[in-house]
C-alpha positions as CSV (number, residue, x, y, z in Angstrom):
1,X,0.0,0.0,0.0
2,X,1.3,3.4,-0.9
3,X,2.2,5.4,2.2
4,X,0.2,8.6,2.9
5,X,3.4,10.3,4.0
6,X,4.5,10.4,0.4
7,X,1.6,12.7,-0.3
8,X,2.1,15.0,2.7
9,X,4.1,17.5,0.6
10,X,1.4,17.9,-1.9
11,X,-0.9,21.0,-1.4
12,X,-3.7,22.4,-3.5
13,X,-5.8,25.4,-2.9
14,X,-8.4,25.8,-5.5
15,X,-11.1,28.4,-5.6
16,X,-13.9,29.3,-8.0
17,X,-15.1,32.8,-8.5
18,X,-17.2,34.9,-10.9
19,X,-15.5,36.4,-13.9
20,X,-17.2,39.6,-14.8
21,X,-21.0,39.2,-14.8
22,X,-21.0,35.8,-16.4
23,X,-21.7,33.1,-13.8
24,X,-20.7,30.4,-16.3
25,X,-17.1,31.5,-16.4
26,X,-14.9,30.0,-13.7
27,X,-11.3,30.4,-12.4
28,X,-9.2,27.8,-10.8
29,X,-6.3,29.5,-9.1
30,X,-3.4,28.5,-6.9
31,X,-3.0,24.9,-7.9
32,X,0.3,23.9,-6.4
33,X,2.0,20.5,-6.6
34,X,5.3,19.7,-4.9
35,X,6.2,23.4,-4.5
36,X,5.9,24.3,-8.2
37,X,4.5,27.7,-9.2
38,X,0.8,28.2,-9.4
39,X,-1.0,27.1,-12.5
40,X,-2.8,29.6,-14.6
41,X,-6.4,29.1,-15.7
42,X,-5.1,28.2,-19.2
43,X,-2.8,25.6,-17.7
44,X,-5.6,24.1,-15.7
45,X,-7.8,23.8,-18.8
46,X,-4.9,22.2,-20.6
47,X,-4.4,19.8,-17.7
48,X,-8.0,18.8,-17.6
49,X,-8.2,18.3,-21.4
50,X,-5.1,16.1,-21.2
51,X,-6.5,14.1,-18.4
52,X,-9.7,13.5,-20.3
53,X,-7.8,12.6,-23.5
54,X,-5.7,10.1,-21.6
55,X,-8.7,8.6,-20.0
56,X,-10.4,8.3,-23.4
57,X,-7.4,6.8,-25.3
58,X,-6.5,4.4,-22.5
59,X,-9.9,2.9,-22.3
60,X,-9.9,-0.8,-23.4
61,X,-11.3,-1.5,-26.8
62,X,-14.8,-3.1,-26.9
63,X,-15.2,-6.2,-28.9
64,X,-18.6,-6.6,-30.6
65,X,-19.9,-3.9,-28.4
66,X,-19.4,-5.9,-25.2
67,X,-18.5,-4.4,-21.9
68,X,-15.3,-5.5,-20.2
69,X,-15.9,-7.9,-17.3
70,X,-13.2,-6.5,-15.0
71,X,-14.8,-4.1,-12.5
72,X,-11.4,-2.4,-11.8
73,X,-11.1,-1.5,-15.5
74,X,-14.7,-0.1,-15.6
75,X,-14.5,1.8,-12.3
76,X,-10.9,2.8,-12.6
77,X,-10.6,3.4,-8.8
78,X,-7.4,5.5,-8.2
79,X,-4.6,3.8,-6.3
80,X,-2.9,7.1,-5.6
81,X,-4.1,10.4,-4.4
82,X,-5.7,12.5,-7.2
83,X,-6.1,16.3,-7.1
84,X,-8.6,16.9,-9.9
85,X,-11.4,14.8,-11.1
86,X,-12.7,16.1,-14.4
87,X,-15.6,13.7,-14.6
88,X,-17.1,14.6,-11.1
89,X,-16.0,18.2,-11.1
90,X,-14.1,17.5,-8.0
91,X,-11.0,19.2,-6.4
92,X,-8.8,18.5,-3.4
93,X,-8.7,21.6,-1.2
94,X,-7.9,22.6,2.4
95,X,-4.1,22.1,2.1
96,X,-4.5,18.8,0.3
97,X,-7.0,17.0,2.6
98,X,-10.4,18.5,2.0
99,X,-12.7,17.9,-1.0
100,X,-14.9,20.3,-3.1
101,X,-17.3,19.3,-5.8
102,X,-19.4,21.4,-8.1
103,X,-22.9,20.1,-8.7
104,X,-25.8,21.1,-10.9
105,X,-29.3,20.5,-9.4
106,X,-31.1,18.3,-11.9
107,X,-34.8,18.0,-12.6
108,X,-35.2,14.6,-10.8
109,X,-33.7,16.1,-7.6
110,X,-36.4,18.7,-7.1
111,X,-40.0,18.6,-5.9
112,X,-43.1,20.4,-7.0
113,X,-41.8,23.8,-5.9
114,X,-38.6,23.3,-8.1
115,X,-36.3,23.2,-5.1
116,X,-34.1,20.3,-4.2
117,X,-35.7,17.9,-1.8
118,X,-34.1,17.0,1.5
119,X,-33.6,13.4,0.3
120,X,-31.7,14.8,-2.8
121,X,-29.5,16.9,-0.5
122,X,-28.7,13.9,1.7
123,X,-27.8,11.9,-1.4
124,X,-25.4,14.6,-2.6
125,X,-23.8,14.7,0.9
126,X,-23.3,10.9,0.7
127,X,-21.9,11.1,-2.9
128,X,-19.4,13.8,-2.2
129,X,-18.2,11.8,0.9
130,X,-17.6,8.8,-1.2
131,X,-15.9,10.8,-3.9
132,X,-13.6,12.3,-1.3
133,X,-12.4,8.8,-0.3
134,X,-12.2,7.9,-4.0
135,X,-9.8,10.7,-4.8
136,X,-7.7,9.9,-1.7
137,X,-6.4,6.7,-3.3
138,X,-7.6,4.8,-0.2
139,X,-10.8,3.4,-1.5
140,X,-11.2,-0.4,-1.7
141,X,-14.1,-1.9,-3.5
142,X,-16.5,-1.4,-0.6
143,X,-19.0,1.4,0.2
144,X,-16.4,4.0,1.3
145,X,-14.2,1.4,3.0
146,X,-10.4,1.8,2.9
147,X,-8.0,-0.9,2.1
148,X,-7.3,-1.5,5.8
149,X,-11.0,-1.8,6.5
150,X,-11.4,-4.3,3.7
151,X,-8.6,-6.4,5.1
152,X,-10.3,-6.4,8.5
153,X,-13.8,-7.0,7.1
154,X,-15.1,-3.6,8.3
155,X,-17.7,-1.2,6.9
156,X,-18.7,2.3,7.9
157,X,-22.1,2.9,9.6
158,X,-23.5,6.3,10.6
159,X,-24.5,6.8,14.2
160,X,-25.6,10.4,14.2
161,X,-26.3,13.1,11.6
162,X,-27.5,16.7,11.7
163,X,-28.4,18.9,8.8
164,X,-29.2,22.6,8.9
165,X,-30.8,24.1,5.8
166,X,-31.2,27.9,5.4
167,X,-32.0,27.9,1.7
168,X,-32.8,25.1,-0.7
169,X,-31.1,25.1,-4.1
170,X,-33.4,25.5,-7.1
171,X,-33.5,23.4,-10.3
172,X,-30.6,24.2,-12.6
173,X,-28.6,26.0,-9.9
174,X,-24.9,25.4,-9.6
175,X,-23.7,24.7,-6.0
176,X,-20.4,23.8,-4.4
177,X,-20.2,21.1,-1.7
178,X,-17.1,21.0,0.6
179,X,-16.5,18.0,2.8
180,X,-13.8,17.0,5.3
181,X,-13.2,14.6,8.2
182,X,-11.9,14.7,11.7
183,X,-11.6,12.4,14.7
184,X,-14.6,11.6,16.9
185,X,-13.4,9.9,20.1
186,X,-11.1,7.0,19.9
187,X,-13.0,4.8,17.4
188,X,-15.2,7.2,15.5
189,X,-14.8,9.7,12.6
190,X,-16.7,12.9,12.1
191,X,-17.5,14.2,8.6
192,X,-18.8,17.7,7.9
193,X,-20.2,19.4,4.8
194,X,-20.9,23.0,3.6
195,X,-23.2,23.7,0.7
196,X,-22.7,27.0,-1.0
197,X,-24.3,28.8,-4.0
198,X,-21.6,28.9,-6.7
199,X,-22.7,32.3,-8.1
200,X,-22.8,34.2,-4.7
201,X,-20.8,32.1,-2.3
202,X,-23.7,32.2,0.2
203,X,-23.9,29.1,2.5
204,X,-27.2,27.3,1.9
205,X,-26.7,24.3,4.3
206,X,-24.4,22.8,6.9
207,X,-24.2,19.2,8.0
208,X,-22.2,17.0,10.4
209,X,-22.2,13.3,11.0
210,X,-20.5,10.7,13.2
211,X,-19.4,7.3,11.8
212,X,-18.2,4.1,13.5
213,X,-17.0,0.8,12.1
214,X,-19.0,-2.5,12.0
215,X,-17.8,-6.0,11.2
216,X,-19.4,-7.0,7.9
217,X,-20.0,-10.6,9.0
218,X,-21.0,-10.3,12.7
219,X,-22.8,-6.9,12.3
220,X,-21.2,-5.8,15.6
221,X,-19.5,-2.5,16.2
222,X,-15.7,-2.7,16.1
223,X,-12.8,-0.7,17.4
224,X,-10.8,1.2,14.8
225,X,-7.7,-0.9,13.9
226,X,-4.3,0.9,14.1
227,X,-3.7,0.4,10.3
228,X,-7.1,2.1,9.5
229,X,-6.3,5.0,11.9
230,X,-2.9,5.4,10.1
231,X,-4.7,5.6,6.8
232,X,-7.3,8.2,7.6
233,X,-5.8,10.3,10.4
234,X,-3.5,12.3,8.0
235,X,-6.8,13.6,6.4
236,X,-8.2,15.1,9.6
237,X,-9.1,18.8,9.7
238,X,-9.8,20.6,13.0
239,X,-12.9,22.6,12.0
240,X,-16.6,22.1,12.3
241,X,-19.5,23.0,9.9
242,X,-21.9,23.0,12.9
243,X,-20.6,24.0,16.3
244,X,-21.0,21.2,18.8
245,X,-23.3,22.0,21.7
246,X,-25.2,20.0,24.3
247,X,-26.8,17.1,22.4
248,X,-30.3,16.8,23.9
249,X,-31.5,13.2,23.9
250,X,-34.3,12.6,21.4
251,X,-37.4,11.3,23.2
252,X,-38.5,7.8,22.4
253,X,-42.1,7.6,21.0
254,X,-44.6,4.8,21.6
255,X,-47.7,3.6,19.8
256,X,-49.7,6.5,21.2
257,X,-47.9,9.0,18.9
258,X,-50.3,11.3,17.0
259,X,-49.3,10.1,13.5
260,X,-48.4,6.5,12.7
261,X,-47.6,4.8,9.4
262,X,-47.3,1.0,9.7
263,X,-46.4,-1.9,7.5
264,X,-43.7,-0.1,5.6
265,X,-41.6,-2.6,3.5
266,X,-38.2,-1.8,2.1
267,X,-37.9,-2.1,-1.7
268,X,-34.9,-3.7,-3.5
269,X,-34.0,-0.2,-4.7
270,X,-33.7,1.0,-1.0
271,X,-30.7,-1.3,-0.3
272,X,-27.1,-0.1,-0.6
273,X,-23.9,-2.0,-1.3
274,X,-23.8,-3.2,2.3
275,X,-27.1,-4.9,1.7
276,X,-29.1,-2.9,4.3
277,X,-31.5,0.0,3.8
278,X,-29.6,3.2,3.0
279,X,-29.8,5.8,5.8
280,X,-31.2,8.4,3.3
281,X,-34.3,6.3,2.8
282,X,-35.2,6.5,6.4
283,X,-35.9,10.2,6.1
284,X,-38.5,9.6,3.4
285,X,-40.4,7.3,5.8
286,X,-40.2,9.9,8.5
287,X,-41.4,12.8,6.6
288,X,-44.4,11.0,5.0
289,X,-46.1,10.8,8.4
290,X,-46.3,14.6,8.6
291,X,-49.6,16.0,7.3
292,X,-49.6,17.2,3.7
293,X,-51.2,20.5,4.5
294,X,-48.4,21.4,6.9
295,X,-45.7,20.4,4.3
296,X,-47.3,22.7,1.7
297,X,-46.7,25.8,3.8
298,X,-43.5,24.9,5.7
299,X,-40.0,23.7,4.9
300,X,-37.6,21.8,7.0
301,X,-34.8,23.9,8.5
302,X,-33.1,21.3,10.8
303,X,-33.0,17.6,11.2
304,X,-31.2,15.4,13.7
305,X,-31.0,11.7,13.4
306,X,-29.8,9.1,15.9
307,X,-29.2,5.7,14.2
308,X,-29.6,2.6,16.4
309,X,-30.1,-0.5,14.2
310,X,-29.9,-1.7,10.7
311,X,-33.0,-2.3,8.6
312,X,-33.0,-5.3,6.2
313,X,-35.0,-6.2,3.2
314,X,-37.3,-8.5,5.0
315,X,-38.1,-6.1,7.9
316,X,-41.5,-4.5,8.4
317,X,-41.1,-0.9,9.5
318,X,-43.4,1.4,11.5
319,X,-43.0,5.2,11.4
320,X,-44.2,7.3,14.4
321,X,-44.4,11.1,14.5
322,X,-45.4,13.4,17.4
323,X,-45.8,17.3,17.2
324,X,-44.0,19.0,20.0
325,X,-45.8,22.4,20.0
326,X,-49.4,21.3,19.9
327,X,-50.5,23.3,23.0
328,X,-51.6,26.2,20.8
329,X,-54.9,24.5,19.9
330,X,-56.3,24.0,23.4
331,X,-59.3,21.8,24.2
332,X,-62.6,23.6,24.2
333,X,-61.7,26.0,21.4
334,X,-64.4,25.7,18.7
335,X,-63.6,27.0,15.2
336,X,-66.9,28.9,14.7
337,X,-68.7,32.0,15.7
338,X,-69.5,30.5,19.2
339,X,-65.8,30.4,20.1
340,X,-64.9,30.7,23.8
341,X,-63.4,34.1,24.2
342,X,-61.3,33.1,27.2
343,X,-59.6,30.4,25.2
344,X,-59.2,32.7,22.2
345,X,-57.4,35.1,24.5
346,X,-55.0,32.4,25.5
347,X,-53.9,32.2,21.8
348,X,-51.1,34.8,21.8
349,X,-51.6,35.9,18.2
350,X,-55.3,35.3,18.0
351,X,-57.0,37.7,15.6
352,X,-60.6,38.4,16.6
353,X,-63.4,39.2,14.1
354,X,-66.4,39.8,16.3
355,X,-67.0,36.5,18.0
356,X,-64.8,34.5,15.6
357,X,-61.1,34.0,14.9
358,X,-59.3,34.0,11.6
359,X,-58.2,30.5,10.7
360,X,-55.1,32.0,9.3
361,X,-53.8,32.8,12.8
362,X,-54.3,29.1,13.8
363,X,-52.5,27.9,10.7
364,X,-49.6,30.2,11.5
365,X,-49.3,28.7,14.9
366,X,-49.2,25.1,13.8
367,X,-46.5,22.9,15.4
368,X,-43.0,23.6,14.0
369,X,-41.1,20.8,15.8
370,X,-41.7,17.1,15.4
371,X,-40.2,14.0,17.1
372,X,-39.9,10.8,14.9
373,X,-39.2,7.2,15.4
374,X,-38.7,4.3,12.9
375,X,-38.9,0.9,14.4
376,X,-38.9,-2.7,13.1
377,X,-42.1,-4.4,14.1
378,X,-41.5,-7.7,15.8
379,X,-43.7,-10.5,17.3
380,X,-42.3,-9.9,20.8
381,X,-40.9,-6.4,20.8
382,X,-40.3,-3.5,18.4
383,X,-36.6,-2.6,17.8
384,X,-35.6,1.0,17.1
385,X,-34.0,1.8,13.8
386,X,-33.6,5.6,14.1
387,X,-34.9,8.4,16.3
388,X,-35.3,11.9,14.8
389,X,-36.1,15.5,15.5
390,X,-37.2,18.0,12.8
391,X,-37.6,21.7,13.0
392,X,-39.6,23.7,10.4
393,X,-40.2,27.2,9.2
394,X,-42.4,29.0,6.8
395,X,-41.5,28.5,3.1
396,X,-39.3,31.2,1.6
397,X,-38.8,32.6,-1.8
398,X,-36.6,30.4,-4.0
399,X,-34.5,33.5,-4.8
400,X,-33.8,35.1,-1.4
401,X,-30.5,36.8,-2.4
402,X,-29.0,38.9,-5.1
403,X,-25.6,40.3,-5.5
């Protein structure tokens, strides 16, 4: 295995900026390898063209239109650290250990309001994390597993994740996603992300996650082997996308939750390369329990997930959801002209019209915080898959900023 110390002298600092008023023009400045002078934009373009030409000419010839059987040839997984990936629009940044990828929001990644869905954002976070490992030269043939992890039969599993979204990208928008890793205790790894608008540089979203290792065969959590720590520790960056604070424990719900969606069955397309339901799919099951009318007027601004158990293809899942700010609509309040004025007065923002109340004021005070639970339904007991907490705010314009 190639030693990471060999790459320690490599640095790269790449930035993209607007050129005049044309958002389609980009600059890549300050690329530096082994102490050489910075490469100009022209040199970078020549470098990328050369890389793509080499990739094209070096591809194996196809006989009778058949596809080569060797996965390594088809995937072309790097065995050494790469600095530029022309196919994924990726760059190594942060003094040679961080990763930045430019992404265009595609039509199938947005919802009815033409903004990227939360599920799409989570998928992009996952993809950039894998591409970061890909470019490091450490990737085996597993789902983000390094060579040392493959030798020890280990895989990554996420134990906690938090995403804060200020603004959702719109269809066709170009965004930049930065990601990096740091230590989390003795046996864990933390991965963070920043999502920015490419045209303005404004941060749209932040995310952080904690990962631990699991034995692929026994499905038990494992300590981090020394050889794996030696692989990944040179990539650690001491910074955080979301400042750590007191992590309030998420309440466990029971069958008395206000909203319940039972008998959910994983589809084959929900499984990942580790043969369990991908963690992004859980979010879809969670959000489907929230009333449609609420989702029409509000958008998610924060989600925290605590993962506890895998979900397999044969499991039957139950999704529970409980609003946390439901005290606004008190018992005894009638939504008609015979409304109890004493209870109306208890509504802080109640708007009176004679003896009635505008329903708009009630809609504005709907719950903005929800607690979630996904669990596997069993004959004797239900086992938790993931607990969640979501915070919501009124939907905003899709174009909140201009420069």
